[in-house]
C-alpha positions as CSV (number, residue, x, y, z in Angstrom):
1,M,130.1,102.9,146.1
2,S,130.5,103.4,149.7
3,G,134.3,104.1,149.4
4,R,135.3,101.0,151.4
5,S,137.4,98.2,150.1
6,V,136.6,94.5,150.6
7,R,139.3,91.8,150.3
8,L,137.6,88.7,148.9
9,K,138.4,85.4,150.4
10,P,137.8,81.8,149.1
11,V,134.2,80.9,150.0
12,A,132.0,77.7,149.8
13,I,129.9,77.7,146.7
14,Q,126.7,77.3,148.9
15,S,127.3,80.7,150.5
16,L,126.8,82.4,147.2
17,S,123.5,83.9,146.4
18,E,121.3,82.4,143.8
19,L,122.1,85.2,141.4
20,E,125.9,84.8,142.0
21,R,125.7,81.1,141.4
22,A,123.9,81.7,138.1
23,R,126.7,84.2,136.9
24,L,129.4,81.8,138.2
25,Q,128.1,79.2,135.7
26,E,128.6,81.7,132.9
27,V,132.0,82.8,134.1
28,A,133.2,79.2,134.5
29,L,132.1,78.4,131.0
30,G,134.0,81.4,129.6
31,R,137.1,80.3,131.5
32,L,136.9,76.7,130.2
33,L,136.4,77.8,126.6
34,Q,139.2,80.5,126.7
35,D,141.9,78.7,128.8
36,Y,141.6,75.0,128.0
37,D,141.1,72.8,125.0
38,L,139.3,69.7,126.0
39,G,138.4,68.7,122.4
40,C,134.6,68.6,123.1
41,Q,131.6,70.9,123.2
42,I,130.9,72.3,126.6
43,T,127.5,73.7,127.6
44,I,125.7,74.7,130.9
45,P,123.5,71.7,131.8
46,K,119.8,72.3,131.8
47,D,117.6,71.8,134.8
48,G,116.0,68.4,135.0
49,H,112.4,69.9,134.8
50,K,113.2,71.3,131.4
51,R,114.5,68.2,129.7
52,K,112.4,66.7,126.8
53,K,111.2,63.3,127.7
54,S,112.4,60.4,125.6
55,L,109.9,58.2,123.9
56,R,110.5,55.5,126.5
57,R,109.9,57.9,129.3
58,K,106.8,59.2,127.7
59,L,105.4,55.6,127.4
60,D,106.3,55.0,131.0
61,S,104.4,58.2,132.1
62,L,101.4,57.1,130.1
63,S,101.6,53.7,131.7
64,K,101.9,55.3,135.2
65,E,98.9,57.5,134.4
66,K,96.7,54.6,133.5
67,N,97.8,52.6,136.6
68,K,97.9,55.5,139.1
69,D,94.8,54.2,140.9
70,K,96.5,50.8,141.2
71,E,100.2,52.0,141.9
72,F,101.6,55.0,143.6
73,I,103.6,57.5,141.8
74,P,107.3,57.3,142.8
75,Q,108.7,60.2,144.9
76,A,112.4,59.5,144.7
77,F,113.6,56.8,142.4
78,G,113.9,57.3,138.6
79,M,113.0,61.1,138.9
80,P,114.9,64.2,137.9
81,L,117.0,65.3,140.9
82,S,115.2,68.7,141.1
83,Q,111.9,67.0,141.2
84,V,113.0,64.6,144.0
85,I,114.1,67.7,146.1
86,A,110.8,69.4,145.4
87,N,108.9,66.2,146.5
88,D,111.0,66.1,149.6
89,R,110.1,69.6,150.6
90,A,106.4,68.8,150.0
91,I,106.7,65.7,152.2
92,K,108.5,67.7,154.9
93,Q,105.8,70.3,154.9
94,R,103.1,67.6,155.0
95,L,104.8,65.9,158.0
96,E,105.2,69.1,159.9
97,S,101.6,70.1,159.3
98,A,100.5,66.7,160.6
99,R,102.7,67.1,163.7
100,E,101.4,70.6,164.2
101,G,97.8,69.5,163.9
102,H,98.4,66.6,166.3
103,R,100.0,69.0,168.8
104,D,97.1,71.5,168.5
105,A,94.6,68.5,169.0
106,S,96.4,67.5,172.1
107,D,96.4,71.0,173.5
108,L,92.6,71.2,172.8
109,V,91.9,67.9,174.6
110,S,94.1,69.0,177.5
111,S,92.2,72.3,177.8
112,I,88.8,70.5,177.6
113,L,89.9,68.0,180.4
114,Q,91.2,70.9,182.5
115,F,88.0,72.7,182.2
116,A,85.9,69.7,183.0
117,T,88.0,69.0,186.0
118,K,87.5,72.5,187.4
119,R,83.8,72.5,186.7
120,S,83.5,69.2,188.5
121,N,85.4,70.6,191.5
122,K,83.2,73.7,191.4
123,E,80.0,71.7,191.4
124,L,81.3,69.5,194.2
125,S,82.1,72.6,196.2
126,S,78.6,74.0,195.6
127,S,76.9,71.0,197.0
128,N,79.0,71.2,200.2
129,S,78.7,74.9,201.0
130,S,76.2,77.7,200.3
131,L,79.2,80.0,200.0
132,S,80.7,78.0,197.0
133,S,80.0,80.9,194.6
134,T,82.7,82.9,196.4
135,S,85.0,80.1,197.3
136,E,87.0,80.2,194.1
137,T,90.3,81.8,194.4
138,P,90.8,85.0,192.1
139,N,93.4,83.2,190.0
140,E,91.1,80.4,188.8
141,V,89.4,80.5,185.5
142,T,86.1,78.6,184.8
143,S,86.1,79.0,181.0
144,P,87.9,76.7,178.7
145,N,91.4,77.6,177.7
146,T,91.7,78.2,174.0
147,P,94.8,76.6,172.7
148,E,97.5,79.2,172.3
149,V,98.3,80.1,168.7
150,A,101.8,78.9,167.8
151,P,104.2,81.9,167.3
152,R,104.9,82.7,163.6
153,A,108.5,81.7,163.8
154,R,107.4,78.2,164.7
155,R,104.7,77.8,162.1
156,R,105.2,76.7,158.5
157,G,104.0,80.1,157.2
158,A,107.0,81.9,158.6
159,V,110.3,82.4,156.8
160,S,112.1,79.1,157.0
161,V,115.9,78.3,157.1
162,D,115.5,76.4,153.8
163,S,114.8,79.6,152.0
164,I,116.9,82.1,153.9
165,T,119.8,80.5,155.7
166,D,121.3,81.8,159.0
167,L,119.7,85.2,158.9
168,D,118.1,87.3,161.6
169,D,115.0,89.3,161.2
170,N,116.7,92.6,160.2
171,H,118.7,90.8,157.5
172,S,115.5,89.0,156.3
173,R,113.7,92.2,155.9
174,L,116.6,93.8,154.1
175,L,116.8,90.9,151.7
176,E,113.1,91.0,151.0
177,A,113.4,94.6,150.2
178,L,116.3,93.9,147.8
179,Q,114.7,91.0,145.9
180,L,115.2,91.7,142.3
181,S,111.8,91.0,140.9
182,L,109.2,88.3,140.4
183,P,109.3,84.7,141.9
184,A,111.7,82.3,140.1
185,E,108.8,80.1,138.8
186,A,107.9,82.7,136.0
187,P,109.3,81.6,132.6
188,S,111.6,83.7,130.7
189,K,114.0,83.4,127.7
190,K,116.2,86.5,128.2
191,E,119.1,86.3,130.6
192,K,118.5,89.8,132.0
193,Q,114.9,88.9,132.9
194,R,116.1,85.7,134.2
195,D,118.7,87.5,136.5
196,K,116.0,89.8,137.8
197,K,114.0,86.9,139.1
198,L,117.0,85.3,140.9
199,S,117.3,85.7,144.8
200,L,120.0,87.6,146.6
201,N,119.8,84.9,149.2
202,P,121.9,81.7,149.3
203,I,120.0,78.8,147.9
204,Y,118.8,76.3,150.6
205,R,120.9,73.1,150.6
206,Q,119.5,70.9,147.9
207,V,120.3,67.2,148.9
208,P,117.7,64.5,148.6
209,R,116.7,63.2,152.0
210,L,117.4,59.7,150.8
211,V,121.0,60.4,150.0
212,D,121.4,62.4,153.2
213,S,119.8,59.7,155.3
214,C,121.9,56.9,153.8
215,C,125.1,58.9,154.2
216,Q,124.3,59.7,157.8
217,H,123.5,56.0,158.6
218,L,126.6,54.7,156.9
219,E,128.8,57.3,158.6
220,K,127.4,56.2,161.9
221,Y,127.3,52.4,161.6
222,G,129.3,51.4,158.5
223,L,132.7,53.0,158.5
224,Q,134.4,49.9,160.0
225,T,132.4,47.5,157.8
226,V,134.8,45.5,155.6
227,G,133.9,45.6,152.0
228,I,131.1,48.1,152.3
229,F,129.4,48.6,148.9
230,R,130.8,45.3,147.7
231,V,129.2,42.8,150.0
232,G,125.7,41.7,148.9
233,S,122.4,42.9,150.5
234,S,119.0,41.6,150.9
235,K,117.0,42.4,147.8
236,K,113.7,42.1,149.7
237,R,114.7,44.6,152.4
238,V,116.2,47.0,149.9
239,R,113.0,46.9,147.9
240,Q,111.0,47.6,151.0
241,L,113.1,50.6,151.8
242,R,112.9,51.7,148.3
243,E,109.1,51.6,148.4
244,E,108.9,53.5,151.6
245,F,111.0,56.4,150.3
246,D,109.0,56.3,147.1
247,R,105.8,56.6,149.0
248,G,107.0,59.6,150.9
249,A,107.1,57.8,154.3
250,D,109.0,59.3,157.2
251,V,111.9,56.8,157.0
252,R,114.2,56.7,160.0
253,L,117.3,54.6,159.3
254,D,118.8,53.3,162.6
255,E,121.0,50.5,163.8
256,E,118.4,47.9,163.0
257,H,118.9,48.5,159.3
258,S,121.7,46.5,157.7
259,V,124.6,48.6,156.5
260,H,124.8,46.6,153.2
261,D,121.1,47.2,152.6
262,V,121.4,51.0,153.0
263,A,124.6,51.0,150.8
264,A,122.7,49.2,148.1
265,L,119.8,51.6,148.4
266,L,122.2,54.5,147.8
267,K,123.7,52.9,144.8
268,E,120.3,52.2,143.3
269,F,119.2,55.8,143.7
270,L,122.2,57.1,141.9
271,R,122.0,54.5,139.2
272,D,118.2,55.0,138.6
273,M,118.6,58.7,138.1
274,P,117.3,59.7,134.6
275,D,120.3,62.0,134.2
276,P,123.5,61.1,136.0
277,L,124.8,63.4,138.8
278,L,127.5,64.7,136.7
279,T,125.1,65.1,133.7
280,R,125.3,63.8,130.2
281,E,126.1,67.2,128.8
282,L,129.4,67.3,130.6
283,Y,130.3,63.7,130.1
284,A,132.9,64.2,127.4
285,A,134.3,67.2,129.3
286,F,134.8,65.3,132.6
287,V,136.4,62.4,130.8
288,S,138.7,64.7,128.8
289,T,140.2,66.1,132.0
290,M,142.2,63.0,132.5
291,S,144.3,63.8,129.5
292,L,145.4,67.1,131.1
293,S,148.4,67.6,133.4
294,H,148.0,66.9,137.0
295,E,148.1,70.7,137.8
296,E,145.4,71.5,135.3
297,Q,143.1,68.7,136.2
298,H,142.0,70.3,139.6
299,G,141.2,73.6,138.0
300,V,139.2,72.1,135.2
301,L,137.2,69.8,137.5
302,Q,136.4,72.8,139.7
303,L,135.1,74.8,136.7
304,L,133.0,71.8,135.6
305,I,131.4,71.5,139.0
306,Y,130.6,75.2,138.9
307,L,128.6,74.4,135.7
308,L,126.4,71.8,137.4
309,P,122.8,72.8,138.5
310,P,122.9,73.7,142.3
311,C,120.9,70.5,143.2
312,N,123.6,68.4,141.4
313,S,126.4,70.4,142.9
314,D,125.1,70.1,146.5
315,T,124.3,66.4,146.2
316,L,127.7,65.7,144.7
317,Q,129.4,67.5,147.5
318,R,127.5,65.5,150.2
319,L,128.3,62.2,148.4
320,L,132.0,63.0,147.9
321,R,132.5,64.1,151.6
322,F,130.9,60.8,152.6
323,L,133.1,58.8,150.3
324,S,136.1,60.6,151.4
325,T,135.3,59.6,155.1
326,V,134.8,56.0,154.0
327,A,138.2,56.1,152.2
328,A,139.9,57.5,155.3
329,H,138.8,54.4,157.3
330,A,140.1,52.0,154.7
331,P,143.4,51.1,156.3
332,D,143.7,49.3,159.6
333,A,144.2,51.7,162.5
334,Q,145.0,51.7,166.2
335,G,142.1,52.4,168.5
336,K,142.1,54.6,171.6
337,D,142.6,51.5,173.8
338,G,145.6,50.5,171.8
339,Q,143.9,47.6,170.0
340,E,144.0,47.3,166.3
341,V,140.9,48.3,164.4
342,T,140.2,46.7,161.1
343,G,139.7,49.1,158.2
344,N,136.9,48.7,155.6
345,K,139.4,48.2,152.9
346,M,137.5,50.6,150.6
347,T,140.1,52.9,149.2
348,S,139.3,55.9,147.0
349,L,140.1,53.8,144.0
350,N,137.8,51.0,145.1
351,L,135.0,53.6,145.7
352,A,135.5,55.3,142.4
353,T,135.4,51.9,140.6
354,I,131.9,51.2,142.2
355,F,130.4,54.8,142.0
356,G,132.1,56.0,138.8
357,P,129.7,54.3,136.3
358,N,126.7,55.6,138.3
359,L,127.9,59.2,138.5
360,L,129.2,59.7,135.0
361,H,127.9,57.8,131.9
362,K,126.4,58.5,128.4
363,T,123.5,56.1,128.8
364,K,122.0,54.1,131.6
365,I,123.9,50.9,132.0
366,S,123.4,47.9,134.3
367,D,126.2,46.5,136.5
368,K,126.5,43.5,134.2
369,E,126.7,45.6,131.1
370,F,129.5,47.7,132.7
371,S,131.5,44.7,133.7
372,V,131.5,43.2,130.1
373,Q,132.1,46.5,128.2
374,S,133.9,46.3,124.9
375,S,137.6,47.2,124.8
376,A,136.7,50.3,122.8
377,R,135.2,51.8,126.0
378,A,137.8,50.6,128.4
379,E,139.9,53.7,128.1
380,E,136.9,55.9,128.9
381,S,136.0,53.6,131.9
382,T,139.5,54.1,133.3
383,A,139.1,57.9,132.8
384,I,135.7,57.9,134.7
385,I,137.2,56.1,137.6
386,G,140.1,58.5,137.6
387,V,137.8,61.6,137.6
388,V,135.7,60.2,140.5
389,Q,138.9,59.1,142.5
390,K,140.4,62.6,142.1
391,M,137.1,64.2,143.2
392,I,137.0,62.1,146.3
393,A,140.6,63.0,147.3
394,E,140.1,66.7,146.7
395,C,136.4,67.2,147.6
396,E,137.0,69.9,150.2
397,D,138.8,72.3,147.8
398,L,136.7,71.6,144.7
399,F,133.6,73.4,146.1
400,L,135.4,76.5,147.2
401,V,135.2,79.6,144.9
402,P,138.5,81.5,144.7
403,P,138.7,85.3,145.0
404,D,139.5,85.8,141.4
405,L,136.3,84.1,140.1
406,Q,134.2,85.9,142.7
407,N,135.7,89.2,141.4
408,E,134.8,88.3,137.9
409,V,131.2,87.4,138.9
410,L,130.8,90.7,140.7
411,M,132.4,92.7,137.8
412,S,129.8,91.1,135.4
413,L,127.0,92.1,137.8
414,L,128.4,95.6,138.1
415,E,127.6,96.4,134.5
416,T,123.9,95.9,135.1
417,D,123.2,96.0,138.8
418,P,125.8,98.2,140.8
419,D,123.5,98.5,143.8
420,V,123.2,94.7,144.1
421,V,127.1,94.4,143.9
422,D,127.3,97.0,146.7
423,Y,124.9,95.1,148.8
424,L,126.6,91.8,148.2
425,L,130.0,93.2,149.1
426,R,128.5,94.8,152.3
427,R,127.1,91.4,153.3
428,K,130.4,89.6,152.6
429,A,132.3,92.2,154.7
430,S,129.7,91.8,157.6
431,Q,129.9,88.1,157.6
432,W,133.7,88.0,157.7
433,S,133.9,90.6,160.5
434,E,131.4,88.6,162.6
435,A,133.5,85.3,161.9
436,S,136.7,86.9,162.9
């Protein structure tokens, strides 16, 4: 509309706006159905909140309701991923509010003590001199100091990085003016009405704090640990960590925590998810990719990842990057001092063998059940391991959106919202010029 041309470049999927990511799901689904024959039905996975509860989950919920006075309601384990992330945000806000309240209380106590000291000094001065009423310097204040109100940018009520990432005030105001309609919570069945509720902002990074904390800890302390994820852990310590995360405690994993305990905790979280990270809807499609040619596999895996809900996609990317780092430290290496450093021996194949059944499955299975599977499922098991191994090896490229797909997304938006497309292109051009 402005007469300018914008050359699209490959971008990270997280840099796309909420509206673009929703349209990307539809475009990716169309590509899969048109260009590939996977021999199975492919649908866009539903959000965890909208899934119907199974009879067993309904009974579990009723049991939790009856015992809620005796037990706490879990905040992390066994919950839909989107609910875990919502719980994390609520916990973060509660902790920050508590810190803010503690800071304000400390400021108030300091002010009272300061006033009491000055008053005491004034009374002492009055008793020693009849001129004490004029002995104070002009700069002294004899009234208590009211704690300074925290600036809006520092308080929880301000626009947060979680909701609008890496934007200055001018961009924030512009985005607020360009919001398409009502908040995203309002229910709607029609796609056009849904699109009007989607934000033009990139979605905040949706990774559970447990997953992020475990990955950070293992990246810092466990990369040189031989047999990480295979060596046994302390069930008691793992259960204690699990309960702390489930209670919403501010858990800080440090060097005192065993690498094997944290590794076991991460595996438990992924295993206990009601729906696997790669979703049940896409199970057959992911497995079928292994029957394609090597060149086709990458493209199909990429399109299937685009179909995932943002929380699943973001969490998968964090996990795959971590597993890729672990695999890079598998072989023995030479340290800076010339001495040989023992590798962790966990290749991408070993890691895929361990994590595959937790990330991609039809029904929840235990480790024992997986190890004694019938020969009828052996072929699928091999495919699952192959899918995860390939994703670990190619994790950096899988989450990039190529220019042709971005163009298709923008063209689909152009039919209904040309002003929005013009704004998105202006923003892309501005971001790229700043980066260069």
